[in-house]
Structures are given as structure tokens and as C-alpha cells.
C-alpha positions in Angstrom: 103.8 82.3 108.5 106.8 79.7 109.0 109.2 81.8 111.4 108.5 80.8 114.7 109.6 83.5 117.6 112.3 83.1 119.8 111.6 80.4 122.7 112.0 81.8 126.0 115.3 80.0 127.9 114.6 77.8 130.5 116.0 77.4 133.6 118.1 74.6 134.4 120.1 72.5 137.2 123.7 72.5 135.9 124.4 69.6 137.5 122.7 67.6 135.7 124.4 65.1 133.3 124.2 66.0 129.1 124.0 62.7 128.6 120.9 62.2 130.7 117.7 61.5 128.7 115.0 63.3 127.7 111.3 63.0 126.9 110.4 66.5 125.2 110.0 67.3 121.8 111.9 68.8 119.0 111.4 72.0 120.4 112.1 71.4 123.6 115.4 69.5 123.3 116.5 72.6 121.3 115.3 74.4 124.3 116.7 71.9 126.6 120.3 72.0 125.0 120.2 76.1 124.9 120.0 76.2 128.2 122.3 74.0 128.7 125.4 75.9 126.7 124.0 79.3 129.0 124.3 77.3 132.0 127.4 75.1 131.3 129.5 78.5 130.1 132.8 78.2 132.1 133.3 81.0 134.1 137.4 80.5 133.4 137.9 81.7 130.0 141.1 79.7 129.6 139.3 76.8 130.3 138.2 75.4 126.8 135.3 75.5 124.8 132.2 75.8 126.4 130.2 72.3 126.5 127.4 73.6 124.3 127.9 76.2 121.5 124.8 77.0 120.2 124.4 78.0 116.5 122.1 79.1 113.6 121.9 77.2 110.3 122.1 79.5 107.2 121.4 77.9 104.0 120.4 78.7 100.0 119.3 77.4 97.1 119.0 79.7 93.8 116.5 78.4 91.6 113.2 77.2 92.1 112.5 75.5 88.7 116.2 73.4 87.6 117.2 72.8 91.4 115.2 70.8 94.2 115.1 72.1 98.0 114.0 68.9 99.3 117.5 67.3 98.2 119.7 70.6 98.6 118.5 72.3 102.0 118.6 68.9 104.1 122.2 68.4 102.5 124.1 71.6 103.5 122.0 71.1 107.1 123.9 68.0 106.8 127.2 69.1 105.6 127.5 72.2 108.3 126.7 69.2 111.0 129.3 67.0 110.2 131.8 69.8 110.3 130.8 71.3 113.8 132.5 70.2 116.3 130.4 67.9 118.5 129.9 71.2 121.6 127.9 72.7 119.1 123.9 72.7 118.4 122.2 74.2 115.5 119.2 75.7 117.5 117.8 77.8 114.3 117.4 77.9 110.7 117.4 80.0 108.2 117.3 79.1 104.3 115.8 80.7 101.3 115.2 79.6 98.0 115.9 82.9 95.6 118.8 84.2 93.6 122.0 84.9 95.3 122.8 87.7 92.6 119.9 90.1 94.6 121.6 93.1 96.1 120.9 93.0 100.3 117.6 94.9 100.5 116.2 92.5 98.1 117.3 89.1 100.1 115.3 87.0 102.1 111.4 88.0 101.2 111.1 85.6 98.7 108.3 83.2 98.9 109.2 80.3 96.9 110.2 77.9 100.0 106.4 77.5 100.1 106.2 75.6 97.4 108.4 73.0 98.4 107.9 71.0 101.3 111.6 70.8 102.5 112.3 68.4 105.4 113.6 71.4 107.8 112.5 73.7 110.1 112.6 77.4 109.2 113.0 80.7 110.6 112.6 82.8 108.2 115.4 83.9 105.4 118.7 85.7 105.5 117.4 89.3 106.7 115.6 87.5 109.5 118.8 85.9 110.6 120.3 89.2 110.6 117.0 91.0 112.1 118.0 88.2 115.3 121.9 88.7 115.2 120.5 92.4 116.2 118.9 91.4 119.3 120.6 90.9 122.6 118.4 87.8 123.1 120.1 86.1 120.3 119.5 82.5 120.2 122.8 81.4 118.6 126.2 82.9 118.9 127.5 81.7 115.6 126.4 81.4 112.0 127.2 77.8 110.1 127.0 77.8 106.3 128.0 75.0 103.8 130.3 77.4 102.5 130.0 81.2 102.1 128.4 82.0 98.4 125.6 80.1 99.7 125.0 83.8 101.8 125.4 85.0 98.1 127.2 85.1 94.7 128.0 88.9 94.8 131.7 89.2 97.2 130.5 92.7 98.4 127.0 91.8 99.5 128.3 88.3 101.4 131.5 90.6 102.9 128.5 92.9 104.3 126.6 90.0 106.0 129.7 88.8 107.4 130.6 92.6 108.9 127.4 92.6 110.4 127.4 89.2 112.1 130.8 90.4 113.1 129.9 93.6 114.2 126.7 92.1 116.6 129.1 89.6 117.8 128.4 86.5 115.9 130.9 84.9 114.3 130.4 83.0 110.3 131.1 79.8 109.8 131.6 77.6 106.7 131.7 74.0 106.6 134.2 73.5 103.5 137.2 75.7 105.5 137.0 74.1 108.2 135.6 74.5 112.1 137.8 73.8 115.0 137.9 75.6 118.6 140.3 78.5 117.6 137.0 79.9 115.1 134.1 80.2 118.2 133.5 83.1 120.4 135.1 82.3 123.5 132.9 82.8 127.0 133.0 85.8 127.5 131.6 86.5 123.9 134.5 87.8 122.7 135.3 86.1 119.0 138.4 84.8 117.6 140.5 86.9 116.1 141.0 86.7 112.6 143.7 85.0 111.2 145.4 86.1 107.9 144.9 82.9 105.4 141.9 81.8 106.3 140.3 85.1 105.6 142.4 85.1 102.3 141.1 81.4 101.2 137.2 82.7 102.4 137.7 86.2 100.0 139.7 84.0 96.7 136.6 82.0 97.2 133.8 84.4 97.0 135.9 86.1 94.2 135.9 82.5 92.4 132.0 82.3 93.5 131.2 85.7 92.0 133.2 85.1 88.8 131.8 81.4 88.0 128.5 83.1 87.6 129.2 86.3 85.6 131.5 83.8 83.5 128.3 81.7 83.1 126.2 84.6 82.0 128.8 85.6 79.1 128.7 82.4 78.0 124.7 82.1 78.0 124.6 86.2 76.1 127.4 84.2 73.7 125.2 80.9 73.0 121.9 83.1 72.6 123.9 86.0 69.8 125.0 82.7 68.2 121.2 81.2 68.1 120.1 84.4 67.1 122.7 84.3 64.3 121.8 80.7 62.7 118.0 81.8 62.6 115.9 80.1 65.5 113.1 81.8 66.7 112.2 82.4 70.5 108.8 82.6 71.8 105.6 82.7 70.0 106.3 83.6 66.4 105.2 87.0 65.0 101.6 87.5 63.3 102.2 86.7 59.3 104.5 83.5 60.5 104.4 80.2 61.1 106.7 78.2 62.3 108.8 74.9 61.7 110.2 72.5 64.2 113.9 70.9 64.2 114.8 68.4 66.3 118.1 69.5 69.2 120.8 68.9 67.3 122.1 67.6 71.1 121.1 64.1 71.5 120.0 64.1 75.0 117.4 67.3 74.7 116.2 65.7 71.3 115.1 62.8 72.9 113.3 64.8 75.8 111.4 66.4 73.0 112.9 69.6 73.0 113.0 71.4 69.4 114.1 74.6 67.6 112.0 76.9 65.4 112.4 78.5 62.4 110.1 81.2 60.9 108.4 80.5 56.8 105.6 83.1 55.9 101.9 82.7 56.3 100.5 82.7 53.1 97.0 84.1 54.6 98.0 86.7 57.1 101.8 88.0 55.4 100.5 89.4 52.7 98.2 91.5 55.7 102.2 92.8 57.5 103.2 93.7 53.9 99.7 96.1 53.6 99.9 97.5 56.8 103.7 98.4 56.1 102.6 99.9 53.1 99.8 101.9 54.2 101.9 102.9 57.1 104.6 104.1 54.7 103.0 105.2 51.6 99.7 106.9 52.9 101.5 108.3 56.5 98.3 106.4 58.1 98.1 106.1 62.1 97.5 102.9 64.1 94.2 103.8 64.6 93.3 104.3 60.8 95.2 101.1 59.9 92.8 99.4 62.3 90.0 100.6 60.8 90.8 99.7 57.3 91.7 96.2 58.6 88.6 95.8 60.2 86.2 96.6 57.3 87.6 93.0 56.0 88.3 90.7 58.5 88.3 87.8 56.3 90.7 89.1 54.3 93.0 90.6 56.9 92.0 88.0 59.8 92.9 89.6 63.4 96.0 88.6 65.6 95.3 86.2 68.2 97.4 87.1 71.3 99.0 84.2 74.1 95.9 83.8 76.2 96.4 84.0 80.2 97.3 86.8 82.3 94.6 89.0 81.8 95.0 88.6 77.9 92.3 88.0 75.8 91.6 87.5 72.2 88.8 90.1 70.8 88.2 88.9 67.7 89.2 92.3 65.7 92.6 94.6 65.1 92.8 97.5 67.7 95.9 100.2 67.7 97.7 98.2 70.2 97.9 95.3 67.3 99.1 97.1 64.2 101.5 98.6 66.5 103.1 95.9 67.5 103.4 94.9 63.7 105.2 98.0 63.0 107.6 97.5 65.8 108.6 94.0 64.8 112.4 94.1 63.2 111.6 90.8 62.4 109.5 91.4 59.3 113.1 92.7 57.7 114.0 88.8 57.1 116.5 89.3 60.1 116.3 87.8 63.6 116.2 90.0 66.3 116.5 89.2 70.1 116.4 91.3 73.0 113.9 93.4 72.2 112.5 92.8 75.6 113.8 92.4 79.3 111.4 90.3 80.4 110.2 90.8 84.6 111.1 89.2 87.4 109.6 89.5 90.1 111.5 87.2 92.7 114.6 89.6 92.0 112.7 93.5 91.9 113.6 93.5 88.2 110.7 94.8 85.8 110.1 94.4 82.7 110.7 96.7 79.9 111.5 97.4 76.1 115.2 97.7 75.3 116.4 100.5 73.1 117.0 99.3 69.4 120.5 99.8 70.0 120.6 96.7 72.4 118.7 94.8 69.9 120.8 91.4 68.6 120.6 91.3 64.6 121.5 88.2 63.1 124.1 89.2 60.2 121.8 88.3 57.6 118.5 87.5 56.5 116.9 84.2 58.1 113.9 84.1 57.0 111.4 85.2 54.4 110.9 89.1 54.7 107.5 90.6 54.7 109.2 94.3 54.5 112.4 95.9 53.8 114.6 97.5 56.4 113.7 101.1 54.3 110.0 100.7 55.5 110.4 99.5 58.8 113.0 102.0 59.4 110.4 105.1 58.0 107.8 103.6 59.9 108.2 104.9 63.5 109.2 108.7 62.7 105.9 109.0 61.4 104.1 108.5 65.0 106.7 111.0 66.0 106.1 113.9 63.5 102.0 113.4 64.3 102.3 113.4 67.8 100.6 116.3 69.3 98.6 117.2 65.8 94.6 117.9 66.1 92.2 117.9 63.8 88.8 119.6 65.5 88.1 122.4 68.0 86.8 119.3 70.4 88.5 119.0 74.3 91.7 116.8 74.0 90.8 113.4 74.7 94.3 111.9 75.1 94.5 110.0 78.0 97.4 111.5 79.7 95.7 114.5 79.7 95.6 115.8 82.4 93.8 119.5 82.0 92.2 121.7 80.0 91.1 125.3 79.6 90.6 127.9 77.4 93.8 130.6 76.5 92.7 134.2 76.0 91.9 135.2 72.2 94.7 135.8 70.5 94.8 139.2 68.9 94.1 140.9 65.4 97.2 141.4 63.4 97.5 144.3 61.0 96.6 142.0 58.1 93.1 141.6 59.8 93.2 138.3 60.6 90.3 137.1 63.5 90.9 136.4 67.0 90.4 132.7 67.6 89.7 131.3 70.9 92.8 128.7 72.0 92.3 125.8 74.3 95.3 124.0 75.5 95.3 119.9 77.2 98.7 119.1 79.0 99.7 115.8 78.5 102.4 113.4 78.8 103.6 110.9 76.9 106.3 108.6 76.7 109.3 108.7 74.2 109.6 105.0 73.4 106.2 104.4 71.9 105.0 105.8 69.2 101.3 107.7 69.3 99.4 109.9 67.3 95.7 110.5 67.1 96.0 112.1 63.2 98.0 111.9 59.7 100.6 114.0 58.8 98.7 115.5 56.6 95.9 116.8 58.9 98.3 118.5 61.3 99.2 121.3 58.7 95.1 122.8 59.1 94.2 125.4 60.7 93.3 124.2 64.5 91.4 126.2 67.6 93.2 123.5 70.1 96.9 123.0 70.3 98.2 119.8 72.8 100.7 120.7 74.5 103.6 118.3 75.2 106.5 118.7 78.1 
């Protein structure tokens, strides 16, 4: 763990000159300077600034993949040291490698910094900074950063951090705003009075920082939509398709070997997809029934090969899940479709999910050879809903989400002499986002002695 506990204050002789030589190591020097700052606080609040003002350094790098923290963090530290007056010394270092668009309760918990050998000590992240600021024995009276957007790219989060520090009697300084003695707390610990123009400037810069990120996101989203409209595929090609590559239109990216990919029909697996949709829509087969048919002739219907890794393995056969993936992929209609899934971002606390069809981005016209029609694709999903809850035998409910099964009293014979039938009910929970079924619709109309009850 790289966070270091605050060192106890060492008693110093206030008659000793600050320029005296000191033979200790770096940590002893910081402890000595901290002691000098405490011992040399002037008793007269109007006697000028203290001899030494202990400050904490706060920094952030937003992306561990596209930025270099080993350069950015030291550069931010140098900017802060240049902006601080000579009588200020940085005694604590708090920095993170994480997005500035996280909520405050998610900040400071990333371990991305452990991947880099940054030549700057680290006492923790922004959460640790705020924790120490609340302590009476904190090591600093001010926090300095290169600019306020380094604390957060969200104005509300940035102002919350600033207000929390001010509530604790800690001043927030920014190197790009200029730092003078008037910005520092006085000898009694009282914060400098807020001035109108500097506050306005800071708030405008925070708003610009938030606008800049949102503007980039909007333009990136627009680029992805146009990328989809032009028919370029993102990710692994669906079963039944192959990819052909084209050189990237930007020469600099093409020189790095980047390409764009289009889908073309696989002569062997393409007909399998068409057959799956036919069985599904015309014969109303379930996922399991389709998988069983396909596995009877693996040479004619070769099973899909998943992307290996992260717990995935190739089993060499069709499964209920692999059939569902084919029937739920709209790219088989010939249109390019984007935003079907949201990838998880563990560093931001964002879970992955399957987006609703209303959020999908479709190309306005077909961009590759279709393997089914849009009508067949849309007709496949309601079948699963009609099959849901149907039963084909009097055996106990084997649905994986079933929580309990029990027998109900026999039905009372009607006037027509209908015999009493013992009933059982298995209670289960199901997701409304993914179709699921145990049998075909035709079997659901047959007499059953057990009924699956769905909430």
C-alpha cells in the first residue's frame, strides 16, 4: 500500500535558521520543514505571511491507456511548485489515474496507478485527501493543483470538493490562477476572503472543462453513428459472416496498420443462419430444439467459435445461448447496427448491459448481404414470449430460476364430470429482456398437470 501515515511533528528549535544544513533523507526533510512551518507561525496576524506554509499536492491523469502518468504527474507537480510562493512547501502528495467524470463517492479508489512507476510519492487519492483534511492533525493548510479541472470534470463535483476543503479550513489553490500571499490562510488559520473576480474566473473554467468533455463525447458519438451508416463493423463478425479489411482513410492511422472492416457472407456458415431463422419463424422451434437439430450434423452446421479468454471456451457444439445470439443479432438483416450492448467499466463502477432495441443505431439502408429478412428477425422474438411458462409434462419444474415447487389441492370436478387433476406450481423469476422458453407453442395447448407461475 503506497499511502503513508502522517509523520508525527518533530520539535524544532525556532532559533535555528532555515538555511542551516540538514543531513537527513527526503522524509526527514519534509518532517523538518513541517516543524519549521509550525514553529515559525508569527504571533502577530498582521506581521506578514508565515515563514513556511505546508501544502498538499493534488493531481489526476484521466486515462491509463492514452496518457502517460509518468510524465503528466511530474509535470503537474513542477507547475504547482513554480506557482507557489517561496515560503510554501509541499508536504503531501495525492494523485489518481482515473476519469474526472466519476461521482465523488467513486473517486480515489482506482488501482490503475499501480501499473506505473511514477517518480512522485503518493499518499493516496482524492478520497484520502479529503479524509486527512477533516483531521485536526492534518499536515497541510492548503491544497494546490495545476488547474481546478484536475480535481473533476464535473462542475458540481469540483465545487463540492472545494466546499469540503473550505469547511475544514483548507484553501484550494490552482497554479494556472496565480497564487499570492492573499490567497493563503493567515497565522491563525483563517482562510482568505473570497474575491469576486477570481471566483468568477474559476467557475467559468470549470464550466468550460465540463462543456469540453461533453462536446467531445457528442462529436465521438456522431462519428460512431456515421461509421455505422457507412457500414463498417465494430468487434467480432457475427456467425455467418467474414470480414474484409480496407486501409484506414487517414494516412497517419493507416501507417500504424489500422484498418476498417466490412462484413461479407460466409459461404459455409451463412446458409446455417438462414436455416435457423426458418426453423424459428416457420416451425416455431425453441432454442434448445434448434440446437439439437444443428448438433445432429456438425459438418453441415459447424458450431460457432467464441472469443477465448475471460472464462470463455469452445465446446464444439451448438447451445441454447449460441442459438439465441444468432436470433437476437439484427446485423443479419443486412443493416449495420451499433450500440446493442454497453460494455462494463469496472474502473467507473459501470456494469455492462444489453441495451433496449430503441437505443440501437441502425444504418438507413443495407450495407452488406442479408441472411434473413427484417420481418423474420422481428417475428423471432415474440415466439419466445409465447412459449414462456408452457409445460409439456407432469414432472417438477426444472427452470433454473425456480425457487420452490409444491402441489396444490385437486381441482373440484365440474358438472360435466371433469376429473380432479392434482396440480403443482413452480415459482420462478425471469428476465423480460431476454426471450426464454422450454417448449414449442403447439405443446402449450396440451393438457398439463403442472403450471409454471411467473410473477
